[in-house]
Biotite code that builds the C-alpha atoms (Angstrom):
import biotite.structure as struc

atoms = struc.array([
    struc.Atom([0.609, -37.316, 65.256], chain_id="A", res_id=1, res_name="MET", atom_name="CA", element="C"),
    struc.Atom([0.251, -36.539, 61.607], chain_id="A", res_id=2, res_name="ALA", atom_name="CA", element="C"),
    struc.Atom([-3.640, -37.011, 62.013], chain_id="A", res_id=3, res_name="TRP", atom_name="CA", element="C"),
    struc.Atom([-3.761, -34.574, 65.533], chain_id="A", res_id=4, res_name="LEU", atom_name="CA", element="C"),
    struc.Atom([-1.966, -32.070, 62.932], chain_id="A", res_id=5, res_name="LEU", atom_name="CA", element="C"),
    struc.Atom([-4.341, -33.073, 60.026], chain_id="A", res_id=6, res_name="VAL", atom_name="CA", element="C"),
    struc.Atom([-7.445, -32.161, 62.760], chain_id="A", res_id=7, res_name="THR", atom_name="CA", element="C"),
    struc.Atom([-6.083, -29.102, 64.203], chain_id="A", res_id=8, res_name="LEU", atom_name="CA", element="C"),
    struc.Atom([-5.443, -27.420, 60.983], chain_id="A", res_id=9, res_name="PHE", atom_name="CA", element="C"),
    struc.Atom([-9.048, -28.523, 59.809], chain_id="A", res_id=10, res_name="ILE", atom_name="CA", element="C"),
    struc.Atom([-10.470, -27.438, 63.016], chain_id="A", res_id=11, res_name="SER", atom_name="CA", element="C"),
    struc.Atom([-8.544, -23.665, 63.196], chain_id="A", res_id=12, res_name="SER", atom_name="CA", element="C"),
    struc.Atom([-9.961, -23.480, 58.896], chain_id="A", res_id=13, res_name="SER", atom_name="CA", element="C"),
    struc.Atom([-13.641, -23.727, 60.326], chain_id="A", res_id=14, res_name="GLN", atom_name="CA", element="C"),
    struc.Atom([-13.303, -21.110, 62.929], chain_id="A", res_id=15, res_name="CYS", atom_name="CA", element="C"),
    struc.Atom([-11.472, -18.749, 60.483], chain_id="A", res_id=16, res_name="VAL", atom_name="CA", element="C"),
    struc.Atom([-14.568, -19.384, 57.738], chain_id="A", res_id=17, res_name="VAL", atom_name="CA", element="C"),
    struc.Atom([-17.203, -19.407, 60.532], chain_id="A", res_id=18, res_name="ALA", atom_name="CA", element="C"),
    struc.Atom([-15.656, -16.000, 61.990], chain_id="A", res_id=19, res_name="GLN", atom_name="CA", element="C"),
    struc.Atom([-15.393, -14.647, 58.284], chain_id="A", res_id=20, res_name="ASN", atom_name="CA", element="C"),
    struc.Atom([-18.965, -15.490, 57.482], chain_id="A", res_id=21, res_name="ASN", atom_name="CA", element="C"),
    struc.Atom([-20.287, -13.728, 60.598], chain_id="A", res_id=22, res_name="LYS", atom_name="CA", element="C"),
    struc.Atom([-18.194, -10.653, 59.594], chain_id="A", res_id=23, res_name="ALA", atom_name="CA", element="C"),
    struc.Atom([-19.613, -11.171, 56.165], chain_id="A", res_id=24, res_name="MET", atom_name="CA", element="C"),
    struc.Atom([-23.322, -11.057, 57.434], chain_id="A", res_id=25, res_name="GLN", atom_name="CA", element="C"),
    struc.Atom([-22.570, -7.824, 59.521], chain_id="A", res_id=26, res_name="LEU", atom_name="CA", element="C"),
    struc.Atom([-20.974, -6.158, 56.441], chain_id="A", res_id=27, res_name="TYR", atom_name="CA", element="C"),
    struc.Atom([-24.324, -6.827, 54.059], chain_id="A", res_id=28, res_name="GLU", atom_name="CA", element="C"),
    struc.Atom([-26.285, -5.674, 56.904], chain_id="A", res_id=29, res_name="LYS", atom_name="CA", element="C"),
    struc.Atom([-24.101, -2.399, 57.448], chain_id="A", res_id=30, res_name="ALA", atom_name="CA", element="C"),
    struc.Atom([-24.367, -2.077, 53.203], chain_id="A", res_id=31, res_name="ILE", atom_name="CA", element="C"),
    struc.Atom([-28.150, -2.395, 53.482], chain_id="A", res_id=32, res_name="LYS", atom_name="CA", element="C"),
    struc.Atom([-28.323, -0.227, 56.725], chain_id="A", res_id=33, res_name="THR", atom_name="CA", element="C"),
    struc.Atom([-26.370, 2.915, 54.841], chain_id="A", res_id=34, res_name="PHE", atom_name="CA", element="C"),
    struc.Atom([-28.430, 2.755, 51.736], chain_id="A", res_id=35, res_name="ARG", atom_name="CA", element="C"),
    struc.Atom([-31.558, 2.665, 53.834], chain_id="A", res_id=36, res_name="GLU", atom_name="CA", element="C"),
    struc.Atom([-29.984, 6.510, 55.397], chain_id="A", res_id=37, res_name="GLY", atom_name="CA", element="C"),
    struc.Atom([-29.098, 5.450, 58.693], chain_id="A", res_id=38, res_name="ASN", atom_name="CA", element="C"),
    struc.Atom([-25.678, 6.109, 59.132], chain_id="A", res_id=39, res_name="GLU", atom_name="CA", element="C"),
    struc.Atom([-25.054, 5.568, 62.722], chain_id="A", res_id=40, res_name="GLU", atom_name="CA", element="C"),
    struc.Atom([-26.277, 1.846, 62.894], chain_id="A", res_id=41, res_name="LYS", atom_name="CA", element="C"),
    struc.Atom([-24.994, 1.245, 59.523], chain_id="A", res_id=42, res_name="GLY", atom_name="CA", element="C"),
    struc.Atom([-21.634, 2.561, 61.253], chain_id="A", res_id=43, res_name="TRP", atom_name="CA", element="C"),
    struc.Atom([-21.990, 0.444, 64.510], chain_id="A", res_id=44, res_name="ASP", atom_name="CA", element="C"),
    struc.Atom([-22.602, -3.106, 62.125], chain_id="A", res_id=45, res_name="LEU", atom_name="CA", element="C"),
    struc.Atom([-19.560, -1.857, 59.817], chain_id="A", res_id=46, res_name="LEU", atom_name="CA", element="C"),
    struc.Atom([-17.008, -1.541, 62.853], chain_id="A", res_id=47, res_name="GLN", atom_name="CA", element="C"),
    struc.Atom([-18.541, -5.113, 64.296], chain_id="A", res_id=48, res_name="LYS", atom_name="CA", element="C"),
    struc.Atom([-18.186, -6.964, 60.708], chain_id="A", res_id=49, res_name="SER", atom_name="CA", element="C"),
    struc.Atom([-14.678, -5.058, 61.555], chain_id="A", res_id=50, res_name="MET", atom_name="CA", element="C"),
    struc.Atom([-14.346, -6.737, 65.026], chain_id="A", res_id=51, res_name="ASP", atom_name="CA", element="C"),
    struc.Atom([-14.656, -9.901, 63.202], chain_id="A", res_id=52, res_name="LYS", atom_name="CA", element="C"),
    struc.Atom([-12.996, -10.011, 60.037], chain_id="A", res_id=53, res_name="ALA", atom_name="CA", element="C"),
    struc.Atom([-9.667, -11.790, 59.919], chain_id="A", res_id=54, res_name="GLU", atom_name="CA", element="C"),
    struc.Atom([-7.986, -13.073, 56.571], chain_id="A", res_id=55, res_name="ALA", atom_name="CA", element="C"),
    struc.Atom([-8.600, -13.038, 53.562], chain_id="A", res_id=56, res_name="PRO", atom_name="CA", element="C"),
    struc.Atom([-11.696, -10.797, 54.946], chain_id="A", res_id=57, res_name="TYR", atom_name="CA", element="C"),
    struc.Atom([-10.864, -7.299, 54.008], chain_id="A", res_id=58, res_name="TYR", atom_name="CA", element="C"),
    struc.Atom([-13.990, -5.714, 52.676], chain_id="A", res_id=59, res_name="GLN", atom_name="CA", element="C"),
    struc.Atom([-15.259, -4.050, 55.194], chain_id="A", res_id=60, res_name="PRO", atom_name="CA", element="C"),
    struc.Atom([-12.611, -1.725, 55.749], chain_id="A", res_id=61, res_name="PHE", atom_name="CA", element="C"),
    struc.Atom([-12.537, -1.224, 52.090], chain_id="A", res_id=62, res_name="ILE", atom_name="CA", element="C"),
    struc.Atom([-15.918, 0.085, 52.825], chain_id="A", res_id=63, res_name="PHE", atom_name="CA", element="C"),
    struc.Atom([-15.334, 2.429, 55.802], chain_id="A", res_id=64, res_name="ALA", atom_name="CA", element="C"),
    struc.Atom([-11.505, 3.908, 54.029], chain_id="A", res_id=65, res_name="GLY", atom_name="CA", element="C"),
    struc.Atom([-14.216, 4.675, 50.421], chain_id="A", res_id=66, res_name="ASP", atom_name="CA", element="C"),
    struc.Atom([-16.946, 6.249, 53.288], chain_id="A", res_id=67, res_name="LEU", atom_name="CA", element="C"),
    struc.Atom([-14.237, 8.380, 54.824], chain_id="A", res_id=68, res_name="GLN", atom_name="CA", element="C"),
    struc.Atom([-13.138, 9.425, 51.646], chain_id="A", res_id=69, res_name="LEU", atom_name="CA", element="C"),
    struc.Atom([-16.848, 10.578, 50.469], chain_id="A", res_id=70, res_name="LYS", atom_name="CA", element="C"),
    struc.Atom([-16.722, 12.740, 53.468], chain_id="A", res_id=71, res_name="ARG", atom_name="CA", element="C"),
    struc.Atom([-13.394, 14.263, 53.147], chain_id="A", res_id=72, res_name="GLY", atom_name="CA", element="C"),
    struc.Atom([-12.061, 12.844, 56.371], chain_id="A", res_id=73, res_name="ASP", atom_name="CA", element="C"),
    struc.Atom([-8.677, 11.624, 54.213], chain_id="A", res_id=74, res_name="TYR", atom_name="CA", element="C"),
    struc.Atom([-6.641, 11.101, 57.672], chain_id="A", res_id=75, res_name="ARG", atom_name="CA", element="C"),
    struc.Atom([-9.567, 8.234, 58.809], chain_id="A", res_id=76, res_name="SER", atom_name="CA", element="C"),
    struc.Atom([-9.977, 7.111, 55.093], chain_id="A", res_id=77, res_name="ALA", atom_name="CA", element="C"),
    struc.Atom([-5.573, 6.155, 55.516], chain_id="A", res_id=78, res_name="VAL", atom_name="CA", element="C"),
    struc.Atom([-6.251, 4.183, 58.716], chain_id="A", res_id=79, res_name="ASP", atom_name="CA", element="C"),
    struc.Atom([-8.983, 1.897, 57.122], chain_id="A", res_id=80, res_name="TYR", atom_name="CA", element="C"),
    struc.Atom([-6.827, 1.319, 54.030], chain_id="A", res_id=81, res_name="PHE", atom_name="CA", element="C"),
    struc.Atom([-4.356, 0.474, 56.219], chain_id="A", res_id=82, res_name="GLU", atom_name="CA", element="C"),
    struc.Atom([-6.064, -1.969, 58.357], chain_id="A", res_id=83, res_name="GLN", atom_name="CA", element="C"),
    struc.Atom([-7.384, -3.301, 55.348], chain_id="A", res_id=84, res_name="SER", atom_name="CA", element="C"),
    struc.Atom([-3.974, -4.034, 54.008], chain_id="A", res_id=85, res_name="ILE", atom_name="CA", element="C"),
    struc.Atom([-3.135, -5.191, 57.129], chain_id="A", res_id=86, res_name="ALA", atom_name="CA", element="C"),
    struc.Atom([-5.682, -8.462, 56.744], chain_id="A", res_id=87, res_name="VAL", atom_name="CA", element="C"),
    struc.Atom([-5.324, -8.813, 53.276], chain_id="A", res_id=88, res_name="GLN", atom_name="CA", element="C"),
    struc.Atom([-2.381, -6.369, 50.932], chain_id="A", res_id=89, res_name="PRO", atom_name="CA", element="C"),
    struc.Atom([-4.866, -6.267, 48.064], chain_id="A", res_id=90, res_name="VAL", atom_name="CA", element="C"),
    struc.Atom([-3.873, -3.402, 45.201], chain_id="A", res_id=91, res_name="SER", atom_name="CA", element="C"),
    struc.Atom([-7.087, -1.879, 45.653], chain_id="A", res_id=92, res_name="ILE", atom_name="CA", element="C"),
    struc.Atom([-6.209, -0.840, 48.571], chain_id="A", res_id=93, res_name="ALA", atom_name="CA", element="C"),
    struc.Atom([-2.987, 0.636, 48.255], chain_id="A", res_id=94, res_name="PHE", atom_name="CA", element="C"),
    struc.Atom([-4.094, 2.879, 45.330], chain_id="A", res_id=95, res_name="LEU", atom_name="CA", element="C"),
    struc.Atom([-7.366, 4.527, 47.421], chain_id="A", res_id=96, res_name="LYS", atom_name="CA", element="C"),
    struc.Atom([-4.514, 5.217, 50.176], chain_id="A", res_id=97, res_name="MET", atom_name="CA", element="C"),
    struc.Atom([-2.585, 6.992, 47.639], chain_id="A", res_id=98, res_name="SER", atom_name="CA", element="C"),
    struc.Atom([-5.698, 8.928, 46.807], chain_id="A", res_id=99, res_name="PHE", atom_name="CA", element="C"),
    struc.Atom([-5.991, 9.761, 50.348], chain_id="A", res_id=100, res_name="ALA", atom_name="CA", element="C"),
    struc.Atom([-2.650, 10.855, 50.968], chain_id="A", res_id=101, res_name="HIS", atom_name="CA", element="C"),
    struc.Atom([-2.599, 12.984, 48.400], chain_id="A", res_id=102, res_name="LYS", atom_name="CA", element="C"),
    struc.Atom([-5.682, 14.997, 49.242], chain_id="A", res_id=103, res_name="ALA", atom_name="CA", element="C"),
    struc.Atom([-3.418, 15.222, 52.842], chain_id="A", res_id=104, res_name="LEU", atom_name="CA", element="C"),
    struc.Atom([-0.725, 16.401, 50.430], chain_id="A", res_id=105, res_name="TYR", atom_name="CA", element="C"),
    struc.Atom([1.339, 13.865, 52.311], chain_id="A", res_id=106, res_name="GLU", atom_name="CA", element="C"),
    struc.Atom([2.953, 13.022, 48.253], chain_id="A", res_id=107, res_name="TRP", atom_name="CA", element="C"),
    struc.Atom([6.071, 10.463, 49.495], chain_id="A", res_id=108, res_name="ASP", atom_name="CA", element="C"),
    struc.Atom([3.184, 8.036, 51.031], chain_id="A", res_id=109, res_name="GLN", atom_name="CA", element="C"),
    struc.Atom([1.021, 8.677, 48.211], chain_id="A", res_id=110, res_name="SER", atom_name="CA", element="C"),
    struc.Atom([3.883, 8.134, 45.967], chain_id="A", res_id=111, res_name="ILE", atom_name="CA", element="C"),
    struc.Atom([4.824, 4.764, 47.536], chain_id="A", res_id=112, res_name="ALA", atom_name="CA", element="C"),
    struc.Atom([1.246, 3.710, 48.045], chain_id="A", res_id=113, res_name="ALA", atom_name="CA", element="C"),
    struc.Atom([0.878, 4.235, 44.741], chain_id="A", res_id=114, res_name="TYR", atom_name="CA", element="C"),
    struc.Atom([3.815, 1.959, 43.474], chain_id="A", res_id=115, res_name="GLU", atom_name="CA", element="C"),
    struc.Atom([3.076, -0.645, 45.572], chain_id="A", res_id=116, res_name="GLN", atom_name="CA", element="C"),
    struc.Atom([-0.517, -0.958, 43.509], chain_id="A", res_id=117, res_name="TYR", atom_name="CA", element="C"),
    struc.Atom([1.603, -0.741, 40.529], chain_id="A", res_id=118, res_name="LEU", atom_name="CA", element="C"),
    struc.Atom([3.575, -3.685, 41.937], chain_id="A", res_id=119, res_name="ASN", atom_name="CA", element="C"),
    struc.Atom([0.530, -6.002, 43.128], chain_id="A", res_id=120, res_name="ARG", atom_name="CA", element="C"),
    struc.Atom([-2.138, -5.127, 40.700], chain_id="A", res_id=121, res_name="ALA", atom_name="CA", element="C"),
    struc.Atom([-2.396, -7.181, 37.463], chain_id="A", res_id=122, res_name="GLN", atom_name="CA", element="C"),
    struc.Atom([-3.166, -4.381, 34.445], chain_id="A", res_id=123, res_name="LEU", atom_name="CA", element="C"),
    struc.Atom([-3.269, -5.180, 31.246], chain_id="A", res_id=124, res_name="THR", atom_name="CA", element="C"),
    struc.Atom([-0.292, -3.527, 29.306], chain_id="A", res_id=125, res_name="THR", atom_name="CA", element="C"),
    struc.Atom([-2.210, -0.286, 28.052], chain_id="A", res_id=126, res_name="ARG", atom_name="CA", element="C"),
    struc.Atom([-3.639, -0.165, 31.741], chain_id="A", res_id=127, res_name="ARG", atom_name="CA", element="C"),
    struc.Atom([0.016, -0.151, 33.224], chain_id="A", res_id=128, res_name="GLN", atom_name="CA", element="C"),
    struc.Atom([1.184, 2.383, 30.834], chain_id="A", res_id=129, res_name="GLU", atom_name="CA", element="C"),
    struc.Atom([-1.662, 5.162, 31.946], chain_id="A", res_id=130, res_name="GLU", atom_name="CA", element="C"),
    struc.Atom([-0.557, 3.913, 35.459], chain_id="A", res_id=131, res_name="ALA", atom_name="CA", element="C"),
    struc.Atom([2.478, 5.063, 35.098], chain_id="A", res_id=132, res_name="LEU", atom_name="CA", element="C"),
    struc.Atom([1.929, 7.747, 33.202], chain_id="A", res_id=133, res_name="ALA", atom_name="CA", element="C"),
    struc.Atom([-0.370, 8.578, 36.210], chain_id="A", res_id=134, res_name="GLN", atom_name="CA", element="C"),
    struc.Atom([2.645, 8.257, 38.418], chain_id="A", res_id=135, res_name="LEU", atom_name="CA", element="C"),
    struc.Atom([4.885, 10.338, 36.769], chain_id="A", res_id=136, res_name="GLU", atom_name="CA", element="C"),
    struc.Atom([1.864, 12.938, 37.429], chain_id="A", res_id=137, res_name="GLN", atom_name="CA", element="C"),
    struc.Atom([1.904, 12.295, 40.807], chain_id="A", res_id=138, res_name="LEU", atom_name="CA", element="C"),
    struc.Atom([5.369, 12.904, 41.020], chain_id="A", res_id=139, res_name="LYS", atom_name="CA", element="C"),
    struc.Atom([5.071, 16.023, 39.132], chain_id="A", res_id=140, res_name="PHE", atom_name="CA", element="C"),
    struc.Atom([2.396, 17.419, 41.442], chain_id="A", res_id=141, res_name="ALA", atom_name="CA", element="C"),
    struc.Atom([4.460, 16.506, 44.339], chain_id="A", res_id=142, res_name="LYS", atom_name="CA", element="C"),
    struc.Atom([7.355, 18.821, 42.787], chain_id="A", res_id=143, res_name="SER", atom_name="CA", element="C"),
    struc.Atom([5.301, 21.592, 41.555], chain_id="A", res_id=144, res_name="ALA", atom_name="CA", element="C"),
    struc.Atom([3.623, 22.141, 45.100], chain_id="A", res_id=145, res_name="TYR", atom_name="CA", element="C"),
    struc.Atom([6.512, 21.824, 46.778], chain_id="A", res_id=146, res_name="GLU", atom_name="CA", element="C"),
    struc.Atom([7.963, 24.758, 44.618], chain_id="A", res_id=147, res_name="ALA", atom_name="CA", element="C"),
    struc.Atom([5.034, 26.994, 45.359], chain_id="A", res_id=148, res_name="TYR", atom_name="CA", element="C"),
    struc.Atom([5.193, 26.475, 48.927], chain_id="A", res_id=149, res_name="VAL", atom_name="CA", element="C"),
    struc.Atom([8.798, 27.726, 48.546], chain_id="A", res_id=150, res_name="LEU", atom_name="CA", element="C"),
    struc.Atom([7.685, 30.518, 46.157], chain_id="A", res_id=151, res_name="ASP", atom_name="CA", element="C"),
    struc.Atom([5.335, 31.367, 47.665], chain_id="A", res_id=152, res_name="SER", atom_name="CA", element="C"),
    struc.Atom([6.766, 32.407, 51.133], chain_id="A", res_id=153, res_name="SER", atom_name="CA", element="C"),
    struc.Atom([8.049, 35.621, 49.512], chain_id="A", res_id=154, res_name="SER", atom_name="CA", element="C"),
    struc.Atom([4.993, 37.015, 48.401], chain_id="A", res_id=155, res_name="ILE", atom_name="CA", element="C"),
    struc.Atom([3.094, 39.781, 49.824], chain_id="A", res_id=156, res_name="ARG", atom_name="CA", element="C"),
    struc.Atom([0.078, 41.182, 49.317], chain_id="A", res_id=157, res_name="PHE", atom_name="CA", element="C"),
    struc.Atom([-0.805, 44.784, 49.098], chain_id="A", res_id=158, res_name="GLU", atom_name="CA", element="C"),
    struc.Atom([-3.693, 46.964, 49.248], chain_id="A", res_id=159, res_name="LYS", atom_name="CA", element="C"),
    struc.Atom([-4.138, 48.299, 45.753], chain_id="A", res_id=160, res_name="LEU", atom_name="CA", element="C"),
    struc.Atom([-4.526, 51.927, 45.076], chain_id="A", res_id=161, res_name="SER", atom_name="CA", element="C"),
    struc.Atom([-8.173, 52.371, 44.206], chain_id="A", res_id=162, res_name="PHE", atom_name="CA", element="C"),
    struc.Atom([-9.170, 49.778, 47.015], chain_id="A", res_id=163, res_name="SER", atom_name="CA", element="C"),
    struc.Atom([-11.305, 50.676, 50.056], chain_id="A", res_id=164, res_name="ASP", atom_name="CA", element="C"),
    struc.Atom([-11.964, 48.861, 53.775], chain_id="A", res_id=165, res_name="GLU", atom_name="CA", element="C"),
    struc.Atom([-15.192, 47.800, 52.317], chain_id="A", res_id=166, res_name="LYS", atom_name="CA", element="C"),
    struc.Atom([-13.844, 45.716, 49.195], chain_id="A", res_id=167, res_name="MET", atom_name="CA", element="C"),
    struc.Atom([-10.707, 44.486, 52.014], chain_id="A", res_id=168, res_name="GLU", atom_name="CA", element="C"),
    struc.Atom([-13.088, 43.512, 53.716], chain_id="A", res_id=169, res_name="SER", atom_name="CA", element="C"),
    struc.Atom([-15.526, 41.467, 52.108], chain_id="A", res_id=170, res_name="THR", atom_name="CA", element="C"),
    struc.Atom([-15.433, 37.747, 50.976], chain_id="A", res_id=171, res_name="GLY", atom_name="CA", element="C"),
    struc.Atom([-12.475, 35.385, 51.555], chain_id="A", res_id=172, res_name="ASN", atom_name="CA", element="C"),
    struc.Atom([-9.420, 38.006, 50.771], chain_id="A", res_id=173, res_name="ARG", atom_name="CA", element="C"),
    struc.Atom([-5.867, 36.970, 51.012], chain_id="A", res_id=174, res_name="ALA", atom_name="CA", element="C"),
    struc.Atom([-4.743, 38.255, 54.488], chain_id="A", res_id=175, res_name="SER", atom_name="CA", element="C"),
    struc.Atom([-1.345, 38.923, 53.260], chain_id="A", res_id=176, res_name="GLY", atom_name="CA", element="C"),
    struc.Atom([-0.165, 35.115, 54.197], chain_id="A", res_id=177, res_name="THR", atom_name="CA", element="C"),
    struc.Atom([-0.489, 31.869, 52.396], chain_id="A", res_id=178, res_name="LEU", atom_name="CA", element="C"),
    struc.Atom([-0.950, 28.501, 53.488], chain_id="A", res_id=179, res_name="PRO", atom_name="CA", element="C"),
    struc.Atom([2.128, 26.573, 53.579], chain_id="A", res_id=180, res_name="SER", atom_name="CA", element="C"),
])
């Protein structure tokens, strides 16, 4: 019986390794394809790599999230970082997810992800102090943003006495309301 369990364990381990080897090969091809400027084929290869990836192979998800951060598609970036965390919860995924949430003004999620980063990362004392200071800055940004949103609801824009219609209609002028 013990022999059978050992054999099953080894067989399943070999399957995971073979699966991740294929995922790694596809990931490397995807990176090369992106560098060559073929974004559509790069995404196709990257998706295939992610479809084959199993724990602990999280790199394709991080890479996809990074690409989406660069594009400014923060919601998609969050999704990829969450998938990465589901495969292997590494600290860098939490850090990057914090950045994406911050860009979306999702302060509580950003702070929670940053705290997860701090809990998982193996930082030097100096880097830990810097990271804690950054967390405090993130919390300050949240409170400042919330204060701005509350205060901006009472702001009224009025036409200046020396302003004419041409001045009022050019560029990206405030329309009298601020986004919340």
